[in-house]
N, C-alpha and C positions, 0 to 999 in steps of 0.2 A: 508681484512687486517686491523688490529687494529692500531690506532695511538699510537706511543710511545713518551716518553719525548725526545726531541732533545738533541744531545750531546752539551756540552760546549767546544767550540774549542779554541785552543791557536793559536796566530798569527804564521803564517808560518808552522803550523802543517801539516804534510802529512796525508791525510785521508786514512784509511784502507778500504778494500773492504766491511767489515761489516758495517762501518759507512756510506759509500756511499749507501749501500743497505737500511740502515735505513732511510736515506733521501728520497730515492725512494719510500719506503713503505709508509712514511708519506704523500707524495704527492698523492699517489694512494688512501690512506684512506680519504683524503679530497675531492676526486673526485670519488664518487661511481657510477656515471651515466654511463650507457652503451648504452641506447636507447633513442630516442626522446620521451619526455613526462615523463621521470623518475622524481621522487621526492626523495630527501634525508631526512632522519630523524635520530634522535639519538636513536639507539637501546639499548644503555647502556652509562654510563658515558665515555666521550672521544671516543665514537665509532659511526661512521656514517654508515647508512645502506641505501640500495636502495629499494624504493617502485615503482614497475613497474606501468605504466599508467593503469587506469581502462578501462573497456569497456564503450561504449556509454550509457549514462543515469545513470551510477553508481554515488553514492554520497560518498564523503570522510568523514569518521566518525572515532571515536576512540573506542577502546575496553577497555579503562581504563589504557592501558599500551602503546600501539603503534597505529599509524594511520593505517587504512585499508579501503578497498573499500566495500561499502554496496551493495551487488548484489541483495538485495531484493527491491531496489528502482524501482518503476514503477509497483508494484503489484496492480491490479485493475480487476474488473469484472462488466459486465452489461448484464442483461437479460431482456427479454420483451415478450409480447404476440403479436400474429398476428390475433387472432380470439377473439370473444366475450366470456366472462365467465358469466354464469347465477348465480345470487346470490339470494337465497331465502329470503323472508322478515323475519326480526327479527332473523336472523341466522348469527352468527359470522363465516365467511368463509375465509380461507387463499387463497390469490391469487396464482394461479398456472401458472408458466412461461413456455414458449414453446421454445423461441429462445435465443441463447447465441451469442451476437455480439462481446463480448470482455471478455477474461478470461486469465490472465497471470500466475495464480497460482493454477489452478484446483479447484476454489472456487464453481463452479456450476456443478451439476450432473443432467442429465435428469431423473435419478432414484429417485431424491428427488426434484421435480420441484417447491416446495413451499419455498425453502430456499437457501441462500448462506451459505456455510460452510467455516469458516476461516481456512486456512492451516498454515499461518505464523502469530504468535502473534505480536501485535503492535497497534499503534494509527491509527484509521480509521475514515474517513468521509464516511457516507453511507446514503442512502435514497431511497424513493419509491414515484412514482407518478402514479395516476390512475384516471379514469374518469367513472362516472356512466352515462348511457343514461337516458334521461328525465324521471322524476318522481316527485311526490309531497311527501315530508316528510323530515326526517333527515337522513343524511348519515354520516358514520364514517370510519376512517381507523386508525389502530394501527400499529406502527413499533416496532417490538420486537427484541432486541439485548442485549447489556449490560444494557441498560435502555429501558423503554417503552415510546413511544411518541404517542400522539393521535391528529388527526385532525377531528373535528366534525363541521358540518354546515348544514343549510337547503339546500335541493336539488333544482335544477332549473327545473320547470315543462315544460319549453319550450326550451330545449336545452341540453347542457351537463354540468355535475357537476363535477368539478375537485377537487382532494385531493392531497396534496403533503406534505411530511415530510422529514426532514434531521436530522440525528443524528451524534454524534461525541463522541469518547471515546476509551478506551483501550479494545481490543477484544482478548481473548485467543485463541490458536489453538483449533479447533473443535467447537468453539462457532458458533451459527447460527444467521442469520438475516432473519426475516420473516415479512410479512405484511398481515394483515387480515382486512376485511371490514365488514360493517353491515349497514342495512337500515331498516326503518319501513314504507315503502310505501304501504304495504298491499298485494303485490304480487311480484313474482320474477322479477327482472330487470337485465339487462346485464351491465357488465363492457365493455367499448369501448376498444377493444383489442389493437389497435395501440398506444393508449395513456397510456398503462400500462408498467412500467419499474421499475426495482430495480437495485441498483448499490452499489459498495463499492470501496474505494480508500485508500490504505495504505499511511500514511504520513511518509516520511523518518525519 
């Protein structure tokens, strides 16, 4: 019910049914709430509207005109390995992931195990962590998405050599996130499976 300009009454004037209804309608227009958690907003000049409460985890945003609930809040994915992956010397190799521990937007598919595929465009924080088993030489990892990042360092001959990269930026729908590794130790060495993971989180 839209708010209307109130009548200007004269002292001792008897109110008509139409005038009384107008007062009633204005009161209702100033109180659009019907349910606990409702929020009111101006849908037009001199017009209040009701925005029902959002679901758990939703964020209140604007579409340039009116407020609304962002139902894409909470988009994220994480994949990992549980077994070792052999990496040949001097050969750039994409990490292939086996396990999906979290995925709220269909970002990972076992049919494309080397990548996360963005379904909903937006600003993302994403990254990859991996670990080479002992070897002597140089190890590298590249994280490929909107931008390419690289982590390069000498490997540890008497233990495990960790690599970790975090990226941030706008990713379009269908854009992929991949991680590839390289080493020059002279022979094939393994990635330590349980320390390999890749993830992405959409920033609301």
